[in-house]
ZAVEX-962073 format. One line per 5 residues: number of its first residue (from 1); their letters; for each residue x, y, z of C-alpha. Coordinates in steps of 0.25 Angstrom, whole numbers, padded with zeros to 4 digits. Each point is the difference from the previous one (the first is absolute). Last residue first. Layout:
<nodes>
NUM> A> X Y Z; ...
</nodes>
This chain:
<nodes>
296> TNWIH> 0435 0111 0393; 0005 -0008 -0012; 0010 -0011 0005; 0015 0000 0001; 0004 -0015 0002
291> DANDG> 0012 -0004 0008; 0004 -0014 -0002; 0000 -0008 0014; -0006 -0014 -0003; 0003 -0007 0014
286> DKSAT> -0010 -0011 -0001; -0002 -0003 -0014; -0010 0004 -0011; -0008 -0007 -0011; -0014 0005 0004
281> QQEPY> -0010 -0007 0008; -0010 0012 0000; -0006 0009 0010; 0013 0009 0000; -0001 0002 -0015
276> MAKLM> 0008 0012 -0004; 0010 -0001 0012; 0002 -0015 -0002; 0002 0002 -0015; 0011 0011 0002
271> SGLTT> 0007 -0009 0010; 0000 -0012 -0009; 0005 0009 -0012; 0011 0005 0009; 0006 -0014 0004
266> SGPIR> 0010 -0003 0011; 0009 -0012 -0002; 0013 0008 -0002; 0001 0013 0007; 0010 0009 -0007
261> HRNIT> -0010 0003 -0011; -0008 0010 0009; -0010 0005 -0010; -0008 0013 0001; -0014 -0001 -0007
256> RVPFD> -0006 0013 -0005; -0014 0005 -0003; -0007 -0012 0006; -0012 -0006 -0007; -0013 0004 0007
251> KAVCP> -0003 -0005 0014; -0009 -0009 0008; -0008 -0009 -0009; 0007 0003 -0013; -0005 0001 -0014
246> PVKSQ> 0012 0000 -0009; 0006 0013 -0004; -0004 0004 -0015; 0011 -0001 -0010; 0013 0007 0000
241> VHQPM> 0007 0003 -0013; -0008 0011 -0007; -0004 0005 0014; 0015 0003 0004; 0005 -0008 0012
236> SWSIA> -0004 -0001 0015; 0006 -0013 0004; 0014 0005 0003; 0009 -0012 0003; 0012 0003 0009
231> YEISD> 0014 -0004 0003; 0008 0009 0010; 0015 0000 0000; 0008 0005 0012; 0007 0012 0005
226> NGNDD> 0003 0001 0015; -0006 0013 0007; -0003 -0007 0013; -0015 0001 -0003; 0002 -0007 -0014
221> QVESK> 0004 0007 -0012; -0005 -0003 -0014; 0006 -0004 -0014; -0011 -0004 -0010; -0005 -0012 -0007
216> NAYGV> -0011 -0002 -0010; -0012 -0009 -0003; -0012 0005 -0008; -0013 -0007 0003; -0012 -0005 -0008
211> GAFYQ> -0012 -0004 0008; -0012 -0009 -0003; 0006 -0005 -0013; -0005 -0002 -0014; -0005 0014 -0003
206> GCETA> 0014 0006 0004; 0006 -0006 -0012; -0005 0011 -0009; 0012 0009 0000; 0011 -0010 -0003
201> MKGFL> -0010 -0010 -0007; -0002 0010 -0011; 0012 -0005 -0008; 0011 -0008 0007; 0002 0000 0015
196> KPQIG> 0010 0007 0009; -0009 0005 0011; -0001 0015 0000; 0008 0012 0004; -0005 0014 -0005
191> ILRKT> 0003 0013 -0006; 0015 0001 0001; 0005 0012 -0008; 0010 -0001 -0011; 0010 0011 -0002
186> TGRKA> 0003 0002 -0015; -0002 0015 -0001; -0014 0006 -0001; -0013 -0007 0000; 0005 -0010 0010
181> KAFVR> 0000 -0015 -0005; -0009 -0008 0009; 0005 -0012 0008; -0007 -0013 0004; 0008 -0008 0011
176> DELAI> -0003 -0015 -0001; 0000 -0008 0012; 0002 -0015 0002; -0011 -0009 0003; -0005 -0009 0012
171> CVLNV> -0013 -0007 0001; -0005 -0004 0013; -0013 -0009 0001; -0007 -0005 0012; -0007 -0013 -0003
166> PISRL> -0013 -0004 -0006; 0004 0000 -0014; -0008 0010 -0009; 0011 0010 0001; 0010 -0008 -0008
161> DDLLQ> -0010 -0004 -0011; -0004 0014 -0002; 0014 0004 -0001; 0003 -0011 -0010; -0012 0003 -0008
156> DMVRQ> 0004 0015 -0002; 0014 -0005 -0003; -0005 -0009 -0011; -0008 0011 -0006; 0012 0010 0000
151> VRFFD> 0010 -0010 -0005; -0010 -0003 -0012; -0001 0014 -0004; 0015 0002 0002; 0004 -0011 -0010
146> IEGEE> 0015 0004 0001; 0009 0003 -0010; 0013 -0007 -0005; -0006 -0005 -0013; -0012 0008 -0003
141> KKSPY> -0013 -0007 -0004; -0002 -0011 0010; 0005 0009 0011; 0007 -0007 0012; -0009 -0006 0011
136> HKTLM> 0009 -0007 0010; 0011 0010 0000; -0011 0011 0004; -0005 -0010 0011; 0014 -0001 0006
131> KHVHT> 0000 0015 0001; -0013 0000 0007; 0005 -0010 0010; 0012 0009 0002; -0008 0012 0004
126> ISDVV> -0009 -0009 0009; 0012 -0003 0009; 0001 -0006 0009; -0014 -0006 0001; -0004 -0003 0014
121> LTQVV> -0011 -0009 0004; -0004 0001 0015; -0007 -0010 0009; 0007 -0013 -0004; -0003 -0015 0001
116> YTEPD> 0007 -0008 -0011; -0002 -0014 -0005; 0011 -0007 -0008; -0001 -0006 -0014; 0011 -0011 -0004
111> DYGLV> 0013 0004 -0004; 0005 0013 -0007; 0011 0001 -0010; -0004 0013 -0007; 0000 -0005 -0014
106> KQAYR> -0003 -0015 0001; -0008 -0001 0013; -0007 0014 0000; -0004 -0002 -0015; -0006 -0014 0003
101> ADDGD> -0007 0005 0013; -0006 0011 -0009; -0004 -0009 -0010; -0009 -0009 0009; 0001 0002 0015
96> LPYQF> 0001 0013 0007; 0013 0006 0006; -0003 0004 0010; -0011 -0003 0009; -0008 0011 0007
91> KFAPQ> -0004 0004 0014; -0004 0014 0004; -0001 0006 0014; -0010 0006 0010; 0004 0002 0014
86> GNRLV> -0006 -0010 0011; 0013 -0002 0008; 0000 -0015 -0006; 0000 0006 -0014; -0012 0001 -0009
81> TPAGR> -0002 -0004 -0015; -0003 0007 -0013; 0001 -0008 -0013; 0010 -0001 -0011; -0003 -0002 -0015
76> KLARL> 0003 0014 -0003; 0014 -0001 0007; 0004 -0012 -0009; -0004 0007 -0013; 0009 0012 0005
71> LLAFH> 0011 -0009 0002; 0000 -0005 -0014; -0002 0014 -0005; 0013 0005 0008; 0008 -0012 -0007
66> RFDAI> -0006 0004 -0014; 0004 0014 0003; 0015 -0003 0002; 0009 -0006 0011; -0007 0004 0012
61> PEIIA> 0007 -0003 0014; -0011 -0006 0009; 0003 0004 0015; -0006 -0006 0013; 0004 0009 0011
56> DKAQV> 0007 -0007 0012; 0012 0009 0000; -0010 0012 0001; 0007 0014 0002; 0014 -0002 -0003
51> FVSGL> -0002 -0011 -0011; -0010 0009 -0007; 0010 0011 -0001; 0010 -0009 -0006; -0009 -0007 -0010
46> GQMET> -0003 0014 -0006; 0012 -0001 -0010; -0007 -0012 -0006; -0011 0008 -0007; -0012 -0007 -0004
41> LVYFP> -0004 -0005 0014; -0014 -0005 0003; 0000 0000 0015; -0010 -0008 0008; -0001 0007 0012
36> RPCRA> -0006 -0004 0014; -0003 0013 0005; 0007 0012 -0007; 0015 0002 0005; 0006 -0003 -0015
31> AWSTK> -0009 0011 -0005; 0007 0011 0008; 0014 -0006 -0003; -0003 0000 -0015; -0005 0014 0000
26> GSGPP> 0010 0006 0008; 0004 0012 -0008; 0013 -0006 -0005; -0004 0001 -0015; -0010 0011 -0002
21> GYVLL> -0015 -0001 0003; -0013 -0008 -0001; -0010 -0007 0009; -0012 -0006 -0006; -0010 -0006 0010
16> QTYPN> -0012 -0010 0001; -0007 -0002 0012; -0006 -0011 0008; -0010 -0002 0011; -0010 -0008 -0009
11> KNMLE> -0010 -0008 0009; 0000 0011 0011; -0002 0011 -0011; -0012 -0008 -0006; -0007 -0001 0013
6> SVKTP> 0002 0015 0003; -0006 0003 -0013; -0013 -0007 0003; -0006 -0010 -0009; -0009 -0001 -0012
1> M> -0001 -0015 -0006
</nodes>
C-alpha cells in the first residue's frame, strides 16, 4: 500500500555508515560511543579503546569467517523493538538453535542462546572481515590463490544483509593510500585515500552506505594557546567513494564531525541523528555534545 515518506522515515530512523582512516585516528573510539552498541571485534588491539569509552558495551570477538557468518544469521533473524523511552531498538537471539548452536558450543565454547537488545551494530573492522573471507574461499584451480569472483559475490551479499537489518550500522575500515609514479624520477605522488578493501569494493563501497567518512587527527590550539589533539570525521568525500546523502527531515548530512574522545558516555552518532531527524524518536542521549559542521 502506498504511504507517505514521513511515515516510513518515522518507522526507520536508522543510518548505515562506513568510517575509515589510519590507525590511531579515533575510529574505534567514535564507534564505541554509538548508542547501545553491539561491537563485532575482529582486532583485539581495539579492545582498550572500547573499554575506555563504553565499559558496558557488548562485544563479540570474531575468530574466523564462519564465526562471523553465524552471527550474521542470528542478526537476520532478529526483529525491531522499542525501549522504555520510546526509542527504536533491535532484538535478536544468539547463537541460533540447530547446527549453529552445536558449532558455538563445541568450537566457540558458548552456552545457551541469549537475547540482546541493541541500537547500533559496529563491525570493527570490515577490512579484516573481507580478509577472513579471502581465506575462506581459496581458488580451486591455483593452489595458494584466492577465488576473487566468489569472494566479491559473497561480500556483496554480506553488505546487503548488513544494511537490511533494522538497526544503525557502523562499519570501520583501515585506509589504503594510492600512489602514482611521477613521469620523471622515482618520486611517487599521492592521488587518493580509500578504504582498504579488495578489488572494486574499495571504490564502490559507497553504494552500500548512507554516508562514508574519513577519520583523522590533527594538532590544534585552544583559546589559551595550549596544544591539543582534535579528532574529526570528514563526511564530504570524493564522489567515487561517497554515496548519496540520506533523506533528512531538517538538515543534510554534516560536512564534518569533531569528536571529543575524552568524554566517556557521550555519543556522536546519536547527536547527529537527533539533529537530522528532530521529529523522530532517534537513538540519542541527553547531553550529546559532538560538534557537527553542517552545509549552509
